[in-house]
C-alpha positions in Angstrom: 78.6 -198.1 134.0 77.5 -201.0 131.8 78.8 -200.7 128.2 77.5 -202.1 125.1 79.9 -204.7 124.8 79.5 -205.8 128.6 75.7 -205.9 128.0 75.9 -208.2 125.2 78.7 -210.3 126.9 76.2 -210.7 129.9 73.4 -211.7 127.3 75.5 -214.2 125.7 76.7 -215.9 128.9 73.3 -216.0 130.4 74.0 -214.0 133.2 71.1 -211.6 132.4 68.7 -214.5 131.8 69.5 -215.6 135.3 69.0 -212.3 137.0 71.3 -210.0 138.6 71.3 -207.8 141.5 70.5 -204.3 141.1 71.8 -201.3 142.9 68.0 -200.9 144.2 68.4 -204.3 146.3 66.5 -206.8 144.0 66.9 -208.3 140.7 67.2 -205.8 138.0 66.5 -208.5 135.1 64.6 -211.6 134.7 64.1 -213.9 131.8 61.8 -213.2 129.0 59.4 -215.8 130.1 58.8 -213.8 133.1 58.5 -210.3 131.3 56.0 -207.6 132.5 54.7 -205.3 130.5 56.4 -201.6 131.3 53.9 -198.7 132.3 56.1 -196.4 129.9 56.0 -196.5 126.1 58.3 -195.6 123.4 58.4 -192.4 121.1 60.3 -190.3 119.1 61.1 -186.7 119.7 60.4 -184.5 116.6 63.7 -182.7 116.5 65.0 -185.9 115.2 63.3 -185.4 111.7 64.6 -181.7 111.5 65.5 -182.5 107.8 62.4 -184.2 106.7 58.9 -183.7 105.5 56.0 -184.9 107.8 55.4 -187.6 105.0 58.9 -188.8 105.3 58.8 -188.6 109.1 55.8 -190.9 109.0 57.6 -193.3 106.8 60.6 -193.6 109.0 58.4 -194.0 112.0 56.5 -196.7 110.3 59.5 -198.5 109.5 60.7 -198.4 112.9 57.5 -199.3 114.5 57.3 -196.5 116.7 53.9 -194.6 116.9 54.1 -191.7 119.6 55.5 -188.4 118.4 56.4 -185.0 120.0 56.0 -182.7 117.3 58.1 -179.9 116.5 57.4 -176.5 114.7 59.2 -177.0 111.6 56.4 -179.7 110.8 53.7 -177.6 112.4 54.6 -173.8 112.7 53.5 -172.1 116.0 51.5 -169.6 113.8 49.5 -172.0 112.1 45.8 -171.8 111.6 43.5 -174.2 113.2 42.7 -175.5 109.6 46.7 -175.9 109.2 47.1 -177.7 112.4 44.2 -180.1 111.9 45.8 -181.0 108.3 49.2 -181.9 110.0 47.6 -184.0 112.8 45.4 -185.6 110.3 48.4 -186.6 108.2 50.1 -188.2 111.3 46.8 -189.9 112.4 46.2 -191.3 109.0 49.8 -192.6 109.0 49.5 -194.3 112.3 51.0 -191.9 114.3 50.0 -190.6 117.6 51.1 -187.1 118.4 51.1 -187.0 122.0 53.0 -183.7 122.8 54.1 -180.6 121.2 57.6 -179.0 121.7 60.2 -178.3 122.6 58.6 -174.8 122.6 60.6 -171.7 123.9 58.4 -169.2 125.8 60.1 -165.6 126.2 57.0 -163.6 126.7 53.3 -163.8 128.1 52.2 -163.6 124.4 54.4 -166.6 123.6 53.0 -168.4 126.5 49.5 -167.8 125.2 50.3 -168.8 121.9 51.9 -172.1 123.1 49.0 -173.1 125.1 46.8 -172.3 122.2 49.0 -174.1 119.9 48.6 -177.1 122.1 45.1 -177.1 122.5 44.3 -176.8 118.6 46.7 -179.8 118.2 44.5 -182.0 120.8 47.5 -182.5 123.1 47.5 -182.4 126.9 51.3 -181.7 127.5 53.7 -179.1 125.9 57.4 -179.8 126.3 58.9 -176.5 126.8 61.2 -173.8 128.3 59.6 -170.9 129.4 61.9 -167.9 131.0 62.0 -168.3 134.8 60.1 -164.9 135.2 57.4 -166.4 133.3 56.5 -169.4 135.5 53.9 -167.8 137.6 52.1 -166.8 134.3 52.6 -170.4 132.9 51.1 -171.9 136.2 47.8 -169.7 135.6 47.7 -170.9 131.9 48.2 -174.6 133.2 45.3 -174.2 135.8 42.9 -172.8 133.3 43.6 -175.2 130.5 44.5 -178.5 132.0 47.5 -178.7 129.7 50.5 -180.0 131.6 54.3 -178.5 130.9 57.2 -180.9 130.9 60.3 -178.4 131.1 63.2 -179.7 129.1 66.8 -179.5 130.5 69.5 -178.5 128.1 72.4 -179.3 129.8 75.7 -177.1 129.7 74.7 -175.6 126.2 71.8 -173.1 127.8 71.8 -171.8 131.2 68.0 -171.9 131.1 67.2 -175.1 132.9 70.7 -176.9 132.6 69.3 -179.8 134.7 66.6 -181.3 136.5 67.6 -180.0 139.9 67.5 -176.7 138.5 64.0 -177.1 137.0 62.9 -178.9 140.4 64.0 -175.8 142.2 61.8 -173.4 140.3 58.6 -175.8 140.1 58.4 -177.8 143.5 56.0 -175.2 144.9 53.9 -174.8 141.7 51.1 -176.9 140.3 51.7 -180.3 140.1 50.9 -180.3 136.2 54.4 -178.5 135.7 57.0 -180.9 135.8 60.4 -182.2 134.0 61.2 -183.6 130.3 64.4 -185.3 131.4 66.9 -185.5 128.6 69.3 -188.1 130.0 71.9 -187.0 127.3 72.0 -183.6 128.4 71.9 -184.6 131.9 75.0 -186.5 131.6 76.9 -183.9 129.4 76.1 -181.7 132.5 78.0 -183.8 134.8 74.8 -185.1 136.6 73.5 -188.8 136.9 70.1 -189.4 135.2 69.4 -192.3 137.2 69.9 -190.3 140.5 67.6 -187.4 138.9 64.8 -189.9 137.8 64.9 -191.4 141.3 65.1 -188.1 143.2 62.5 -186.2 140.9 60.3 -189.1 139.7 57.1 -187.6 141.0 57.3 -184.6 138.4 59.0 -186.4 135.4 56.2 -186.3 132.8 58.6 -187.1 129.5 62.1 -188.7 128.8 64.2 -187.9 126.4 66.4 -191.0 125.5 69.8 -190.9 123.8 73.4 -191.8 124.3 76.6 -189.5 124.6 80.3 -190.2 124.5 81.2 -188.0 127.6 80.1 -186.2 130.6 81.1 -182.7 129.6 79.8 -179.9 127.3 81.8 -181.6 124.4 80.1 -184.9 124.6 78.4 -185.9 121.4 75.4 -188.0 120.6 75.8 -191.6 120.1 73.7 -194.6 119.1 72.3 -196.0 122.2 74.5 -198.6 123.8 77.9 -197.0 122.3 78.1 -194.3 124.9 78.5 -193.9 128.5 75.0 -193.8 129.8 73.9 -196.7 132.0 70.7 -197.5 130.1 69.8 -200.6 132.0 70.1 -198.3 135.0 68.0 -195.8 133.6 65.1 -198.3 132.7 65.5 -199.9 136.2 65.1 -196.5 137.7 62.0 -195.7 135.4 60.4 -198.6 136.5 61.3 -198.1 140.2 59.1 -194.8 140.0 56.4 -196.4 137.8 56.8 -193.9 135.3 54.1 -194.2 132.7 54.8 -191.5 130.2 57.2 -191.7 127.0 60.7 -192.4 126.6 61.4 -190.7 123.3 64.2 -191.0 121.3 65.9 -187.6 120.3 68.6 -188.8 117.9 71.1 -185.9 117.0 73.9 -187.7 114.9 73.6 -188.0 111.0 70.5 -186.0 110.9 70.3 -186.2 107.0 70.5 -189.9 107.3 69.4 -190.8 110.8 67.4 -194.1 110.2 70.3 -196.5 110.9 71.2 -194.9 114.0 67.5 -194.5 115.0 67.1 -198.3 114.3 70.1 -199.5 116.5 69.2 -197.1 119.3 65.5 -198.4 119.6 66.8 -201.9 119.1 69.0 -201.7 121.8 66.7 -199.8 124.1 63.9 -202.4 123.5 66.5 -205.4 124.1 67.5 -204.0 127.6 63.5 -203.4 128.2 63.2 -207.3 127.7 65.8 -207.9 130.5 64.9 -207.7 134.0 
């Protein structure tokens, strides 16, 4: 895996600018002059801002220059009225923030499935990042067909037996409506002992959303770090996303220093953007 130190050493010696051969048989990196716009965009997963108000969340996102947000329920409760949801969405919109999804939403009953899809509809989004109970998937499929709202099922690694990894998600959705897919969390994938690059390439046709982060270990005990300081091969992740022509969001879910996350957010976004500029 490429470490943060190796990345900057390569950049400093000009190897990245000259181009290197990737694991996929072609030059993984090109010079900035040859830069091609990626199909995917950067965003923020709302859980990052668990300790902050809507207003402070907008302020921090404006400071880092990220405009896309998957909003969490602590900013917009599931039992909100249409007027309350409109108020929250309007605040984000006025602050220059695009709410592109809601979630992660957990669904344990059919009533909670109904609530989740109505919630997304009132918010005006076309995707739920969620984790319905396995037995509810046929019912969820019906809601997807009737609403045309996609579901991206989020993997939670070794912390939760419900959808620990992308393979488990795939095994439960491969024969269902194509609007039911995966939100791959590359940190939890790594902590589950899996390779996020392999999973991105293998399940690319059903990956709708990506939660980006870095971790310091490939076990349950692995902790979140600033992107570039951990063990995840970020250049290989980006190369894989390009290979599958991913056109969704790569949203940072920063779970370190959650009462003061801005320095770590800036470092993580800066590193990820820096790698994106190399081909």
